[in-house]
N, C-alpha and C positions, 0 to 999 in steps of 0.2 A: 475456525480455531480448534486446536486440539489440546488436551491436557498433557502435560509432561509428567512422568512419574516422579514421585517424591518419596523420601523415606517415611516410614510409618509415623504418623502424628504430625508430619510437616504439611503445610498448606501447599496445594498444587498451584502453579502459575500457568496461565494460558500461554501457549506458544503461538505467537502471531506470525503469520506468513507475510511475505512481501505483499501479496495480494490484499491481505487484511489491512496492512498499513497504508496501501494506496487508497483503499476504500475509506478508511478512517480519515486520512488527510483530505480526501475529496469531500466527504460529507461534512466534516468539521468546517470546511471552507464554504459550505453552503452550495456546493455544486452537484449537479447530476452527472451521470456519465457523458451525456451529450455535451454539457458545458465544458468539461475537461477535455473531451475529444476536440471540440472546436478551438479551444485555446492552444492545443498542441498540434493542430492540423492533422488529426488522425480520425479514424472511424470510431464510432461508439462501440463497435464490435471489438476493436483492439483493446479498449479500456476494460470491457467486460471480460475478455480473455485474461488480461493481466490480473484482474481482481479474483478471477476463478482459479488462478494458478496454472492455466493451460499454457500460457507463454509468459515471458518476462521481458520488460523493457531493457534496452541496452544502456550503457553508462550515460550517454547523452539524454536518452529518454528519462532516466532517473533524475537527472539534474533539471530537466524541463518540468517534470512533475513536482519536484521540490520547490522550484521557483513559482509555479502556477498556484500551488497550494500553500506556499509560505511555511513549509516545514523544513527542518534540518535534514539535509540529504543523508547524513549518517544514520539518523533515526529511521528514515525511509528504507535504507538498505539493510540495516542490521537490528533495528529496534532499540538502539541506544543513542544518546546524544552526548 
C-alpha cells in the first residue's frame, strides 16, 4: 500500500492496489494462497504474483476470485462497491 498525496492538513488515504484487495479478500475469507489457488485450479505462485502486483488476473479470474472469497467484484477491481 502506498499513501496518496493530500492537501495540507487533510488526512491521507491508503491507495490499495488490486493485489492488496486480492490478499485482503483471501485472508478475510480465512484462506491461504494455497487454498485460493486450489479453489481456482491455479498454482500458488500465480496467486502470489497477483498479490505482489507482478501480474493481474483476467476478467474471468477476477470473477472467480470474487466468487471464491465472497466479495463484490467491483470492490475487488476498483476498491468501491
